[in-house]
mmCIF entry with sequence, helices, sheets and N, C-alpha, C, O atoms, coordinates in Angstrom:
data_MODEL
# 
_entry.id   MODEL 
# 
_entity.id                         1 
_entity.type                       polymer 
_entity.pdbx_number_of_molecules   1 
# 
_entity_poly.entity_id                      1 
_entity_poly.type                           'polypeptide(L)' 
_entity_poly.nstd_linkage                   no 
_entity_poly.nstd_monomer                   no 
_entity_poly.pdbx_seq_one_letter_code       
;(UNK)(UNK)(UNK)(UNK)(UNK)(UNK)(UNK)(UNK)(UNK)(UNK)(UNK)(UNK)(UNK)(UNK)(UNK)(UNK)
(UNK)(UNK)(UNK)(UNK)(UNK)(UNK)(UNK)(UNK)(UNK)(UNK)(UNK)(UNK)(UNK)(UNK)(UNK)(UNK)
(UNK)(UNK)(UNK)(UNK)(UNK)(UNK)(UNK)(UNK)(UNK)(UNK)(UNK)(UNK)(UNK)(UNK)(UNK)(UNK)
(UNK)(UNK)(UNK)(UNK)(UNK)(UNK)(UNK)(UNK)
;
_entity_poly.pdbx_seq_one_letter_code_can   XXXXXXXXXXXXXXXXXXXXXXXXXXXXXXXXXXXXXXXXXXXXXXXXXXXXXXXX 
_entity_poly.pdbx_strand_id                 A 
# 
loop_
_entity_poly_seq.entity_id 
_entity_poly_seq.num 
_entity_poly_seq.mon_id 
_entity_poly_seq.hetero 
1 1  UNK n 
1 2  UNK n 
1 3  UNK n 
1 4  UNK n 
1 5  UNK n 
1 6  UNK n 
1 7  UNK n 
1 8  UNK n 
1 9  UNK n 
1 10 UNK n 
1 11 UNK n 
1 12 UNK n 
1 13 UNK n 
1 14 UNK n 
1 15 UNK n 
1 16 UNK n 
1 17 UNK n 
1 18 UNK n 
1 19 UNK n 
1 20 UNK n 
1 21 UNK n 
1 22 UNK n 
1 23 UNK n 
1 24 UNK n 
1 25 UNK n 
1 26 UNK n 
1 27 UNK n 
1 28 UNK n 
1 29 UNK n 
1 30 UNK n 
1 31 UNK n 
1 32 UNK n 
1 33 UNK n 
1 34 UNK n 
1 35 UNK n 
1 36 UNK n 
1 37 UNK n 
1 38 UNK n 
1 39 UNK n 
1 40 UNK n 
1 41 UNK n 
1 42 UNK n 
1 43 UNK n 
1 44 UNK n 
1 45 UNK n 
1 46 UNK n 
1 47 UNK n 
1 48 UNK n 
1 49 UNK n 
1 50 UNK n 
1 51 UNK n 
1 52 UNK n 
1 53 UNK n 
1 54 UNK n 
1 55 UNK n 
1 56 UNK n 
# 
_struct_asym.id          A 
_struct_asym.entity_id   1 
# 
loop_
_struct_conf.conf_type_id 
_struct_conf.id 
_struct_conf.pdbx_PDB_helix_id 
_struct_conf.beg_label_comp_id 
_struct_conf.beg_label_asym_id 
_struct_conf.beg_label_seq_id 
_struct_conf.pdbx_beg_PDB_ins_code 
_struct_conf.end_label_comp_id 
_struct_conf.end_label_asym_id 
_struct_conf.end_label_seq_id 
_struct_conf.pdbx_end_PDB_ins_code 
_struct_conf.beg_auth_comp_id 
_struct_conf.beg_auth_asym_id 
_struct_conf.beg_auth_seq_id 
_struct_conf.end_auth_comp_id 
_struct_conf.end_auth_asym_id 
_struct_conf.end_auth_seq_id 
_struct_conf.pdbx_PDB_helix_class 
_struct_conf.details 
_struct_conf.pdbx_PDB_helix_length 
HELX_P HELX_P1 AA1 UNK A 15 ? UNK A 20 ? UNK A 15 UNK A 20 1 ? 6 
HELX_P HELX_P2 AA2 UNK A 50 ? UNK A 55 ? UNK A 50 UNK A 55 5 ? 6 
# 
_struct_conf_type.id          HELX_P 
_struct_conf_type.criteria    ? 
_struct_conf_type.reference   ? 
# 
loop_
_atom_site.group_PDB 
_atom_site.id 
_atom_site.type_symbol 
_atom_site.label_atom_id 
_atom_site.label_alt_id 
_atom_site.label_comp_id 
_atom_site.label_asym_id 
_atom_site.label_entity_id 
_atom_site.label_seq_id 
_atom_site.pdbx_PDB_ins_code 
_atom_site.Cartn_x 
_atom_site.Cartn_y 
_atom_site.Cartn_z 
_atom_site.occupancy 
_atom_site.B_iso_or_equiv 
_atom_site.pdbx_formal_charge 
_atom_site.auth_seq_id 
_atom_site.auth_comp_id 
_atom_site.auth_asym_id 
_atom_site.auth_atom_id 
_atom_site.pdbx_PDB_model_num 
ATOM 1   N N  . UNK A 1 1  ? -32.058 7.450  13.032  1.00 0.00 ? 1  UNK A N  1 
ATOM 2   C CA . UNK A 1 1  ? -30.754 7.645  12.465  1.00 0.00 ? 1  UNK A CA 1 
ATOM 3   C C  . UNK A 1 1  ? -30.851 8.553  11.243  1.00 0.00 ? 1  UNK A C  1 
ATOM 4   O O  . UNK A 1 1  ? -31.580 8.249  10.299  1.00 0.00 ? 1  UNK A O  1 
ATOM 5   N N  . UNK A 1 2  ? -30.139 9.634  11.259  1.00 0.00 ? 2  UNK A N  1 
ATOM 6   C CA . UNK A 1 2  ? -30.140 10.545 10.115  1.00 0.00 ? 2  UNK A CA 1 
ATOM 7   C C  . UNK A 1 2  ? -28.931 10.268 9.238   1.00 0.00 ? 2  UNK A C  1 
ATOM 8   O O  . UNK A 1 2  ? -27.863 9.913  9.737   1.00 0.00 ? 2  UNK A O  1 
ATOM 9   N N  . UNK A 1 3  ? -29.095 10.428 7.955   1.00 0.00 ? 3  UNK A N  1 
ATOM 10  C CA . UNK A 1 3  ? -27.963 10.238 7.051   1.00 0.00 ? 3  UNK A CA 1 
ATOM 11  C C  . UNK A 1 3  ? -27.837 8.813  6.576   1.00 0.00 ? 3  UNK A C  1 
ATOM 12  O O  . UNK A 1 3  ? -28.829 8.194  6.190   1.00 0.00 ? 3  UNK A O  1 
ATOM 13  N N  . UNK A 1 4  ? -26.636 8.286  6.600   1.00 0.00 ? 4  UNK A N  1 
ATOM 14  C CA . UNK A 1 4  ? -26.371 6.954  6.068   1.00 0.00 ? 4  UNK A CA 1 
ATOM 15  C C  . UNK A 1 4  ? -25.985 5.994  7.179   1.00 0.00 ? 4  UNK A C  1 
ATOM 16  O O  . UNK A 1 4  ? -25.826 6.386  8.335   1.00 0.00 ? 4  UNK A O  1 
ATOM 17  N N  . UNK A 1 5  ? -25.838 4.724  6.807   1.00 0.00 ? 5  UNK A N  1 
ATOM 18  C CA . UNK A 1 5  ? -25.462 3.703  7.779   1.00 0.00 ? 5  UNK A CA 1 
ATOM 19  C C  . UNK A 1 5  ? -24.079 4.008  8.350   1.00 0.00 ? 5  UNK A C  1 
ATOM 20  O O  . UNK A 1 5  ? -23.176 4.427  7.625   1.00 0.00 ? 5  UNK A O  1 
ATOM 21  N N  . UNK A 1 6  ? -23.927 3.797  9.636   1.00 0.00 ? 6  UNK A N  1 
ATOM 22  C CA . UNK A 1 6  ? -22.648 4.040  10.279  1.00 0.00 ? 6  UNK A CA 1 
ATOM 23  C C  . UNK A 1 6  ? -22.468 5.468  10.748  1.00 0.00 ? 6  UNK A C  1 
ATOM 24  O O  . UNK A 1 6  ? -21.430 5.813  11.313  1.00 0.00 ? 6  UNK A O  1 
ATOM 25  N N  . UNK A 1 7  ? -23.455 6.288  10.523  1.00 0.00 ? 7  UNK A N  1 
ATOM 26  C CA . UNK A 1 7  ? -23.360 7.684  10.927  1.00 0.00 ? 7  UNK A CA 1 
ATOM 27  C C  . UNK A 1 7  ? -24.655 8.069  11.624  1.00 0.00 ? 7  UNK A C  1 
ATOM 28  O O  . UNK A 1 7  ? -25.685 8.240  10.972  1.00 0.00 ? 7  UNK A O  1 
ATOM 29  N N  . UNK A 1 8  ? -24.610 8.203  12.923  1.00 0.00 ? 8  UNK A N  1 
ATOM 30  C CA . UNK A 1 8  ? -25.834 8.532  13.641  1.00 0.00 ? 8  UNK A CA 1 
ATOM 31  C C  . UNK A 1 8  ? -25.798 9.986  14.106  1.00 0.00 ? 8  UNK A C  1 
ATOM 32  O O  . UNK A 1 8  ? -24.742 10.616 14.162  1.00 0.00 ? 8  UNK A O  1 
ATOM 33  N N  . UNK A 1 9  ? -26.953 10.488 14.429  1.00 0.00 ? 9  UNK A N  1 
ATOM 34  C CA . UNK A 1 9  ? -27.059 11.861 14.892  1.00 0.00 ? 9  UNK A CA 1 
ATOM 35  C C  . UNK A 1 9  ? -27.452 12.801 13.775  1.00 0.00 ? 9  UNK A C  1 
ATOM 36  O O  . UNK A 1 9  ? -27.573 12.402 12.616  1.00 0.00 ? 9  UNK A O  1 
ATOM 37  N N  . UNK A 1 10 ? -27.647 14.050 14.136  1.00 0.00 ? 10 UNK A N  1 
ATOM 38  C CA . UNK A 1 10 ? -28.063 15.021 13.128  1.00 0.00 ? 10 UNK A CA 1 
ATOM 39  C C  . UNK A 1 10 ? -26.881 15.458 12.279  1.00 0.00 ? 10 UNK A C  1 
ATOM 40  O O  . UNK A 1 10 ? -25.721 15.291 12.656  1.00 0.00 ? 10 UNK A O  1 
ATOM 41  N N  . UNK A 1 11 ? -27.206 16.017 11.128  1.00 0.00 ? 11 UNK A N  1 
ATOM 42  C CA . UNK A 1 11 ? -26.169 16.486 10.216  1.00 0.00 ? 11 UNK A CA 1 
ATOM 43  C C  . UNK A 1 11 ? -25.484 17.712 10.811  1.00 0.00 ? 11 UNK A C  1 
ATOM 44  O O  . UNK A 1 11 ? -26.109 18.473 11.550  1.00 0.00 ? 11 UNK A O  1 
ATOM 45  N N  . UNK A 1 12 ? -24.202 17.911 10.496  1.00 0.00 ? 12 UNK A N  1 
ATOM 46  C CA . UNK A 1 12 ? -23.512 19.086 11.028  1.00 0.00 ? 12 UNK A CA 1 
ATOM 47  C C  . UNK A 1 12 ? -24.067 20.384 10.445  1.00 0.00 ? 12 UNK A C  1 
ATOM 48  O O  . UNK A 1 12 ? -24.491 20.438 9.291   1.00 0.00 ? 12 UNK A O  1 
ATOM 49  N N  . UNK A 1 13 ? -24.053 21.411 11.264  1.00 0.00 ? 13 UNK A N  1 
ATOM 50  C CA . UNK A 1 13 ? -24.526 22.724 10.847  1.00 0.00 ? 13 UNK A CA 1 
ATOM 51  C C  . UNK A 1 13 ? -23.505 23.338 9.884   1.00 0.00 ? 13 UNK A C  1 
ATOM 52  O O  . UNK A 1 13 ? -22.302 23.175 10.088  1.00 0.00 ? 13 UNK A O  1 
ATOM 53  N N  . UNK A 1 14 ? -23.956 24.036 8.849   1.00 0.00 ? 14 UNK A N  1 
ATOM 54  C CA . UNK A 1 14 ? -23.003 24.699 7.957   1.00 0.00 ? 14 UNK A CA 1 
ATOM 55  C C  . UNK A 1 14 ? -22.163 25.727 8.718   1.00 0.00 ? 14 UNK A C  1 
ATOM 56  O O  . UNK A 1 14 ? -22.635 26.345 9.672   1.00 0.00 ? 14 UNK A O  1 
ATOM 57  N N  . UNK A 1 15 ? -20.929 25.898 8.287   1.00 0.00 ? 15 UNK A N  1 
ATOM 58  C CA . UNK A 1 15 ? -20.006 26.799 8.965   1.00 0.00 ? 15 UNK A CA 1 
ATOM 59  C C  . UNK A 1 15 ? -20.532 28.227 9.003   1.00 0.00 ? 15 UNK A C  1 
ATOM 60  O O  . UNK A 1 15 ? -20.365 28.921 10.005  1.00 0.00 ? 15 UNK A O  1 
ATOM 61  N N  . UNK A 1 16 ? -21.165 28.671 7.925   1.00 0.00 ? 16 UNK A N  1 
ATOM 62  C CA . UNK A 1 16 ? -21.687 30.046 7.893   1.00 0.00 ? 16 UNK A CA 1 
ATOM 63  C C  . UNK A 1 16 ? -22.753 30.242 8.966   1.00 0.00 ? 16 UNK A C  1 
ATOM 64  O O  . UNK A 1 16 ? -22.809 31.298 9.597   1.00 0.00 ? 16 UNK A O  1 
ATOM 65  N N  . UNK A 1 17 ? -23.592 29.239 9.175   1.00 0.00 ? 17 UNK A N  1 
ATOM 66  C CA . UNK A 1 17 ? -24.644 29.354 10.189  1.00 0.00 ? 17 UNK A CA 1 
ATOM 67  C C  . UNK A 1 17 ? -24.031 29.360 11.587  1.00 0.00 ? 17 UNK A C  1 
ATOM 68  O O  . UNK A 1 17 ? -24.513 30.073 12.467  1.00 0.00 ? 17 UNK A O  1 
ATOM 69  N N  . UNK A 1 18 ? -22.973 28.572 11.801  1.00 0.00 ? 18 UNK A N  1 
ATOM 70  C CA . UNK A 1 18 ? -22.288 28.577 13.094  1.00 0.00 ? 18 UNK A CA 1 
ATOM 71  C C  . UNK A 1 18 ? -21.687 29.947 13.376  1.00 0.00 ? 18 UNK A C  1 
ATOM 72  O O  . UNK A 1 18 ? -21.783 30.459 14.491  1.00 0.00 ? 18 UNK A O  1 
ATOM 73  N N  . UNK A 1 19 ? -21.066 30.536 12.357  1.00 0.00 ? 19 UNK A N  1 
ATOM 74  C CA . UNK A 1 19 ? -20.443 31.844 12.531  1.00 0.00 ? 19 UNK A CA 1 
ATOM 75  C C  . UNK A 1 19 ? -21.491 32.905 12.850  1.00 0.00 ? 19 UNK A C  1 
ATOM 76  O O  . UNK A 1 19 ? -21.246 33.779 13.682  1.00 0.00 ? 19 UNK A O  1 
ATOM 77  N N  . UNK A 1 20 ? -22.658 32.843 12.201  1.00 0.00 ? 20 UNK A N  1 
ATOM 78  C CA . UNK A 1 20 ? -23.726 33.806 12.485  1.00 0.00 ? 20 UNK A CA 1 
ATOM 79  C C  . UNK A 1 20 ? -24.243 33.675 13.908  1.00 0.00 ? 20 UNK A C  1 
ATOM 80  O O  . UNK A 1 20 ? -24.653 34.662 14.519  1.00 0.00 ? 20 UNK A O  1 
ATOM 81  N N  . UNK A 1 21 ? -24.225 32.454 14.436  1.00 0.00 ? 21 UNK A N  1 
ATOM 82  C CA . UNK A 1 21 ? -24.703 32.222 15.797  1.00 0.00 ? 21 UNK A CA 1 
ATOM 83  C C  . UNK A 1 21 ? -23.645 32.582 16.835  1.00 0.00 ? 21 UNK A C  1 
ATOM 84  O O  . UNK A 1 21 ? -23.901 32.483 18.035  1.00 0.00 ? 21 UNK A O  1 
ATOM 85  N N  . UNK A 1 22 ? -22.462 32.998 16.391  1.00 0.00 ? 22 UNK A N  1 
ATOM 86  C CA . UNK A 1 22 ? -21.412 33.379 17.324  1.00 0.00 ? 22 UNK A CA 1 
ATOM 87  C C  . UNK A 1 22 ? -20.572 32.209 17.785  1.00 0.00 ? 22 UNK A C  1 
ATOM 88  O O  . UNK A 1 22 ? -19.891 32.306 18.806  1.00 0.00 ? 22 UNK A O  1 
ATOM 89  N N  . UNK A 1 23 ? -20.602 31.095 17.051  1.00 0.00 ? 23 UNK A N  1 
ATOM 90  C CA . UNK A 1 23 ? -19.833 29.899 17.375  1.00 0.00 ? 23 UNK A CA 1 
ATOM 91  C C  . UNK A 1 23 ? -20.044 29.494 18.837  1.00 0.00 ? 23 UNK A C  1 
ATOM 92  O O  . UNK A 1 23 ? -19.107 29.545 19.634  1.00 0.00 ? 23 UNK A O  1 
ATOM 93  N N  . UNK A 1 24 ? -21.272 29.092 19.191  1.00 0.00 ? 24 UNK A N  1 
ATOM 94  C CA . UNK A 1 24 ? -21.600 28.822 20.587  1.00 0.00 ? 24 UNK A CA 1 
ATOM 95  C C  . UNK A 1 24 ? -20.758 27.731 21.238  1.00 0.00 ? 24 UNK A C  1 
ATOM 96  O O  . UNK A 1 24 ? -20.524 27.795 22.445  1.00 0.00 ? 24 UNK A O  1 
ATOM 97  N N  . UNK A 1 25 ? -20.296 26.741 20.493  1.00 0.00 ? 25 UNK A N  1 
ATOM 98  C CA . UNK A 1 25 ? -19.480 25.671 21.069  1.00 0.00 ? 25 UNK A CA 1 
ATOM 99  C C  . UNK A 1 25 ? -18.020 26.031 21.197  1.00 0.00 ? 25 UNK A C  1 
ATOM 100 O O  . UNK A 1 25 ? -17.255 25.295 21.820  1.00 0.00 ? 25 UNK A O  1 
ATOM 101 N N  . UNK A 1 26 ? -17.613 27.154 20.617  1.00 0.00 ? 26 UNK A N  1 
ATOM 102 C CA . UNK A 1 26 ? -16.228 27.640 20.636  1.00 0.00 ? 26 UNK A CA 1 
ATOM 103 C C  . UNK A 1 26 ? -15.246 26.638 20.043  1.00 0.00 ? 26 UNK A C  1 
ATOM 104 O O  . UNK A 1 26 ? -14.061 26.649 20.378  1.00 0.00 ? 26 UNK A O  1 
ATOM 105 N N  . UNK A 1 27 ? -15.742 25.768 19.156  1.00 0.00 ? 27 UNK A N  1 
ATOM 106 C CA . UNK A 1 27 ? -14.857 24.820 18.482  1.00 0.00 ? 27 UNK A CA 1 
ATOM 107 C C  . UNK A 1 27 ? -14.358 25.463 17.194  1.00 0.00 ? 27 UNK A C  1 
ATOM 108 O O  . UNK A 1 27 ? -14.948 26.426 16.704  1.00 0.00 ? 27 UNK A O  1 
ATOM 109 N N  . UNK A 1 28 ? -13.281 24.932 16.656  1.00 0.00 ? 28 UNK A N  1 
ATOM 110 C CA . UNK A 1 28 ? -12.708 25.483 15.428  1.00 0.00 ? 28 UNK A CA 1 
ATOM 111 C C  . UNK A 1 28 ? -13.707 25.350 14.280  1.00 0.00 ? 28 UNK A C  1 
ATOM 112 O O  . UNK A 1 28 ? -14.369 24.322 14.139  1.00 0.00 ? 28 UNK A O  1 
ATOM 113 N N  . UNK A 1 29 ? -13.807 26.391 13.469  1.00 0.00 ? 29 UNK A N  1 
ATOM 114 C CA . UNK A 1 29 ? -14.701 26.371 12.318  1.00 0.00 ? 29 UNK A CA 1 
ATOM 115 C C  . UNK A 1 29 ? -13.966 25.774 11.122  1.00 0.00 ? 29 UNK A C  1 
ATOM 116 O O  . UNK A 1 29 ? -12.757 25.949 10.976  1.00 0.00 ? 29 UNK A O  1 
ATOM 117 N N  . UNK A 1 30 ? -14.703 25.074 10.276  1.00 0.00 ? 30 UNK A N  1 
ATOM 118 C CA . UNK A 1 30 ? -14.134 24.426 9.101   1.00 0.00 ? 30 UNK A CA 1 
ATOM 119 C C  . UNK A 1 30 ? -13.841 25.471 8.028   1.00 0.00 ? 30 UNK A C  1 
ATOM 120 O O  . UNK A 1 30 ? -14.764 26.022 7.429   1.00 0.00 ? 30 UNK A O  1 
ATOM 121 N N  . UNK A 1 31 ? -12.564 25.743 7.786   1.00 0.00 ? 31 UNK A N  1 
ATOM 122 C CA . UNK A 1 31 ? -12.185 26.728 6.774   1.00 0.00 ? 31 UNK A CA 1 
ATOM 123 C C  . UNK A 1 31 ? -12.149 26.116 5.384   1.00 0.00 ? 31 UNK A C  1 
ATOM 124 O O  . UNK A 1 31 ? -12.093 26.847 4.395   1.00 0.00 ? 31 UNK A O  1 
ATOM 125 N N  . UNK A 1 32 ? -12.181 24.789 5.286   1.00 0.00 ? 32 UNK A N  1 
ATOM 126 C CA . UNK A 1 32 ? -12.109 24.098 3.999   1.00 0.00 ? 32 UNK A CA 1 
ATOM 127 C C  . UNK A 1 32 ? -13.466 23.619 3.514   1.00 0.00 ? 32 UNK A C  1 
ATOM 128 O O  . UNK A 1 32 ? -13.542 22.766 2.630   1.00 0.00 ? 32 UNK A O  1 
ATOM 129 N N  . UNK A 1 33 ? -14.544 24.160 4.084   1.00 0.00 ? 33 UNK A N  1 
ATOM 130 C CA . UNK A 1 33 ? -15.880 23.753 3.657   1.00 0.00 ? 33 UNK A CA 1 
ATOM 131 C C  . UNK A 1 33 ? -16.115 24.207 2.218   1.00 0.00 ? 33 UNK A C  1 
ATOM 132 O O  . UNK A 1 33 ? -15.814 25.353 1.884   1.00 0.00 ? 33 UNK A O  1 
ATOM 133 N N  . UNK A 1 34 ? -16.645 23.335 1.358   1.00 0.00 ? 34 UNK A N  1 
ATOM 134 C CA . UNK A 1 34 ? -16.854 23.733 -0.039  1.00 0.00 ? 34 UNK A CA 1 
ATOM 135 C C  . UNK A 1 34 ? -17.907 24.832 -0.167  1.00 0.00 ? 34 UNK A C  1 
ATOM 136 O O  . UNK A 1 34 ? -18.876 24.880 0.590   1.00 0.00 ? 34 UNK A O  1 
ATOM 137 N N  . UNK A 1 35 ? -17.694 25.705 -1.137  1.00 0.00 ? 35 UNK A N  1 
ATOM 138 C CA . UNK A 1 35 ? -18.635 26.781 -1.433  1.00 0.00 ? 35 UNK A CA 1 
ATOM 139 C C  . UNK A 1 35 ? -19.184 26.517 -2.826  1.00 0.00 ? 35 UNK A C  1 
ATOM 140 O O  . UNK A 1 35 ? -18.431 26.481 -3.799  1.00 0.00 ? 35 UNK A O  1 
ATOM 141 N N  . UNK A 1 36 ? -20.482 26.333 -2.920  1.00 0.00 ? 36 UNK A N  1 
ATOM 142 C CA . UNK A 1 36 ? -21.111 26.021 -4.191  1.00 0.00 ? 36 UNK A CA 1 
ATOM 143 C C  . UNK A 1 36 ? -21.670 27.282 -4.826  1.00 0.00 ? 36 UNK A C  1 
ATOM 144 O O  . UNK A 1 36 ? -22.231 28.137 -4.141  1.00 0.00 ? 36 UNK A O  1 
ATOM 145 N N  . UNK A 1 37 ? -21.514 27.392 -6.134  1.00 0.00 ? 37 UNK A N  1 
ATOM 146 C CA . UNK A 1 37 ? -22.058 28.532 -6.862  1.00 0.00 ? 37 UNK A CA 1 
ATOM 147 C C  . UNK A 1 37 ? -23.408 28.143 -7.445  1.00 0.00 ? 37 UNK A C  1 
ATOM 148 O O  . UNK A 1 37 ? -23.617 26.978 -7.782  1.00 0.00 ? 37 UNK A O  1 
ATOM 149 N N  . UNK A 1 38 ? -24.323 29.087 -7.570  1.00 0.00 ? 38 UNK A N  1 
ATOM 150 C CA . UNK A 1 38 ? -25.631 28.770 -8.148  1.00 0.00 ? 38 UNK A CA 1 
ATOM 151 C C  . UNK A 1 38 ? -25.494 28.311 -9.600  1.00 0.00 ? 38 UNK A C  1 
ATOM 152 O O  . UNK A 1 38 ? -24.632 28.790 -10.338 1.00 0.00 ? 38 UNK A O  1 
ATOM 153 N N  . UNK A 1 39 ? -26.345 27.391 -9.989  1.00 0.00 ? 39 UNK A N  1 
ATOM 154 C CA . UNK A 1 39 ? -26.353 26.888 -11.359 1.00 0.00 ? 39 UNK A CA 1 
ATOM 155 C C  . UNK A 1 39 ? -27.113 27.880 -12.226 1.00 0.00 ? 39 UNK A C  1 
ATOM 156 O O  . UNK A 1 39 ? -28.220 28.293 -11.881 1.00 0.00 ? 39 UNK A O  1 
ATOM 157 N N  . UNK A 1 40 ? -26.522 28.260 -13.347 1.00 0.00 ? 40 UNK A N  1 
ATOM 158 C CA . UNK A 1 40 ? -27.162 29.224 -14.245 1.00 0.00 ? 40 UNK A CA 1 
ATOM 159 C C  . UNK A 1 40 ? -27.333 28.597 -15.613 1.00 0.00 ? 40 UNK A C  1 
ATOM 160 O O  . UNK A 1 40 ? -26.603 27.676 -15.980 1.00 0.00 ? 40 UNK A O  1 
ATOM 161 N N  . UNK A 1 41 ? -28.293 29.093 -16.360 1.00 0.00 ? 41 UNK A N  1 
ATOM 162 C CA . UNK A 1 41 ? -28.500 28.638 -17.721 1.00 0.00 ? 41 UNK A CA 1 
ATOM 163 C C  . UNK A 1 41 ? -29.329 27.375 -17.841 1.00 0.00 ? 41 UNK A C  1 
ATOM 164 O O  . UNK A 1 41 ? -29.342 26.747 -18.900 1.00 0.00 ? 41 UNK A O  1 
ATOM 165 N N  . UNK A 1 42 ? -30.021 26.988 -16.781 1.00 0.00 ? 42 UNK A N  1 
ATOM 166 C CA . UNK A 1 42 ? -30.868 25.798 -16.818 1.00 0.00 ? 42 UNK A CA 1 
ATOM 167 C C  . UNK A 1 42 ? -32.319 26.251 -16.714 1.00 0.00 ? 42 UNK A C  1 
ATOM 168 O O  . UNK A 1 42 ? -32.688 26.966 -15.782 1.00 0.00 ? 42 UNK A O  1 
ATOM 169 N N  . UNK A 1 43 ? -33.121 25.843 -17.654 1.00 0.00 ? 43 UNK A N  1 
ATOM 170 C CA . UNK A 1 43 ? -34.532 26.212 -17.656 1.00 0.00 ? 43 UNK A CA 1 
ATOM 171 C C  . UNK A 1 43 ? -35.309 25.338 -16.669 1.00 0.00 ? 43 UNK A C  1 
ATOM 172 O O  . UNK A 1 43 ? -35.062 24.134 -16.600 1.00 0.00 ? 43 UNK A O  1 
ATOM 173 N N  . UNK A 1 44 ? -36.245 25.916 -15.903 1.00 0.00 ? 44 UNK A N  1 
ATOM 174 C CA . UNK A 1 44 ? -37.060 25.111 -14.994 1.00 0.00 ? 44 UNK A CA 1 
ATOM 175 C C  . UNK A 1 44 ? -38.039 24.241 -15.786 1.00 0.00 ? 44 UNK A C  1 
ATOM 176 O O  . UNK A 1 44 ? -38.363 24.567 -16.928 1.00 0.00 ? 44 UNK A O  1 
ATOM 177 N N  . UNK A 1 45 ? -38.509 23.149 -15.199 1.00 0.00 ? 45 UNK A N  1 
ATOM 178 C CA . UNK A 1 45 ? -39.470 22.295 -15.893 1.00 0.00 ? 45 UNK A CA 1 
ATOM 179 C C  . UNK A 1 45 ? -40.794 23.032 -16.130 1.00 0.00 ? 45 UNK A C  1 
ATOM 180 O O  . UNK A 1 45 ? -41.093 24.023 -15.463 1.00 0.00 ? 45 UNK A O  1 
ATOM 181 N N  . UNK A 1 46 ? -41.571 22.537 -17.079 1.00 0.00 ? 46 UNK A N  1 
ATOM 182 C CA . UNK A 1 46 ? -42.832 23.191 -17.447 1.00 0.00 ? 46 UNK A CA 1 
ATOM 183 C C  . UNK A 1 46 ? -43.830 23.228 -16.298 1.00 0.00 ? 46 UNK A C  1 
ATOM 184 O O  . UNK A 1 46 ? -44.613 24.172 -16.191 1.00 0.00 ? 46 UNK A O  1 
ATOM 185 N N  . UNK A 1 47 ? -43.814 22.204 -15.431 1.00 0.00 ? 47 UNK A N  1 
ATOM 186 C CA . UNK A 1 47 ? -44.786 22.131 -14.349 1.00 0.00 ? 47 UNK A CA 1 
ATOM 187 C C  . UNK A 1 47 ? -44.445 23.073 -13.197 1.00 0.00 ? 47 UNK A C  1 
ATOM 188 O O  . UNK A 1 47 ? -45.234 23.198 -12.260 1.00 0.00 ? 47 UNK A O  1 
ATOM 189 N N  . UNK A 1 48 ? -43.297 23.736 -13.243 1.00 0.00 ? 48 UNK A N  1 
ATOM 190 C CA . UNK A 1 48 ? -42.868 24.630 -12.175 1.00 0.00 ? 48 UNK A CA 1 
ATOM 191 C C  . UNK A 1 48 ? -43.747 25.873 -12.171 1.00 0.00 ? 48 UNK A C  1 
ATOM 192 O O  . UNK A 1 48 ? -43.912 26.510 -13.212 1.00 0.00 ? 48 UNK A O  1 
ATOM 193 N N  . UNK A 1 49 ? -44.314 26.230 -11.024 1.00 0.00 ? 49 UNK A N  1 
ATOM 194 C CA . UNK A 1 49 ? -45.217 27.381 -10.918 1.00 0.00 ? 49 UNK A CA 1 
ATOM 195 C C  . UNK A 1 49 ? -44.444 28.690 -11.097 1.00 0.00 ? 49 UNK A C  1 
ATOM 196 O O  . UNK A 1 49 ? -43.293 28.806 -10.675 1.00 0.00 ? 49 UNK A O  1 
ATOM 197 N N  . UNK A 1 50 ? -45.082 29.657 -11.718 1.00 0.00 ? 50 UNK A N  1 
ATOM 198 C CA . UNK A 1 50 ? -44.454 30.951 -12.000 1.00 0.00 ? 50 UNK A CA 1 
ATOM 199 C C  . UNK A 1 50 ? -44.041 31.672 -10.711 1.00 0.00 ? 50 UNK A C  1 
ATOM 200 O O  . UNK A 1 50 ? -42.996 32.322 -10.674 1.00 0.00 ? 50 UNK A O  1 
ATOM 201 N N  . UNK A 1 51 ? -44.853 31.560 -9.658  1.00 0.00 ? 51 UNK A N  1 
ATOM 202 C CA . UNK A 1 51 ? -44.530 32.260 -8.406  1.00 0.00 ? 51 UNK A CA 1 
ATOM 203 C C  . UNK A 1 51 ? -43.375 31.610 -7.654  1.00 0.00 ? 51 UNK A C  1 
ATOM 204 O O  . UNK A 1 51 ? -42.822 32.214 -6.734  1.00 0.00 ? 51 UNK A O  1 
ATOM 205 N N  . UNK A 1 52 ? -43.001 30.384 -8.031  1.00 0.00 ? 52 UNK A N  1 
ATOM 206 C CA . UNK A 1 52 ? -41.894 29.693 -7.369  1.00 0.00 ? 52 UNK A CA 1 
ATOM 207 C C  . UNK A 1 52 ? -40.551 29.923 -8.049  1.00 0.00 ? 52 UNK A C  1 
ATOM 208 O O  . UNK A 1 52 ? -39.526 29.474 -7.535  1.00 0.00 ? 52 UNK A O  1 
ATOM 209 N N  . UNK A 1 53 ? -40.524 30.598 -9.175  1.00 0.00 ? 53 UNK A N  1 
ATOM 210 C CA . UNK A 1 53 ? -39.273 30.805 -9.906  1.00 0.00 ? 53 UNK A CA 1 
ATOM 211 C C  . UNK A 1 53 ? -38.196 31.519 -9.087  1.00 0.00 ? 53 UNK A C  1 
ATOM 212 O O  . UNK A 1 53 ? -37.029 31.139 -9.192  1.00 0.00 ? 53 UNK A O  1 
ATOM 213 N N  . UNK A 1 54 ? -38.522 32.539 -8.274  1.00 0.00 ? 54 UNK A N  1 
ATOM 214 C CA . UNK A 1 54 ? -37.453 33.169 -7.483  1.00 0.00 ? 54 UNK A CA 1 
ATOM 215 C C  . UNK A 1 54 ? -36.809 32.209 -6.478  1.00 0.00 ? 54 UNK A C  1 
ATOM 216 O O  . UNK A 1 54 ? -35.672 32.438 -6.066  1.00 0.00 ? 54 UNK A O  1 
ATOM 217 N N  . UNK A 1 55 ? -37.492 31.160 -6.081  1.00 0.00 ? 55 UNK A N  1 
ATOM 218 C CA . UNK A 1 55 ? -36.941 30.204 -5.124  1.00 0.00 ? 55 UNK A CA 1 
ATOM 219 C C  . UNK A 1 55 ? -35.975 29.226 -5.771  1.00 0.00 ? 55 UNK A C  1 
ATOM 220 O O  . UNK A 1 55 ? -35.159 28.615 -5.081  1.00 0.00 ? 55 UNK A O  1 
ATOM 221 N N  . UNK A 1 56 ? -36.055 29.071 -7.074  1.00 0.00 ? 56 UNK A N  1 
ATOM 222 C CA . UNK A 1 56 ? -35.237 28.085 -7.780  1.00 0.00 ? 56 UNK A CA 1 
ATOM 223 C C  . UNK A 1 56 ? -33.809 28.533 -7.929  1.00 0.00 ? 56 UNK A C  1 
ATOM 224 O O  . UNK A 1 56 ? -32.992 27.812 -8.502  1.00 0.00 ? 56 UNK A O  1 
# 
């Protein structure tokens, strides 16, 4: 069981990924999916490797 109790199956694919795949199921795409902006102004922890900074 993936996720939480009462919810079985895999997590839904993000709408952007469905659109890139050509919407294979031909179901309606979620137009109200939240869009998150990257967090800025937060320093990484000291133990964070220098080569991993672009991934953060």
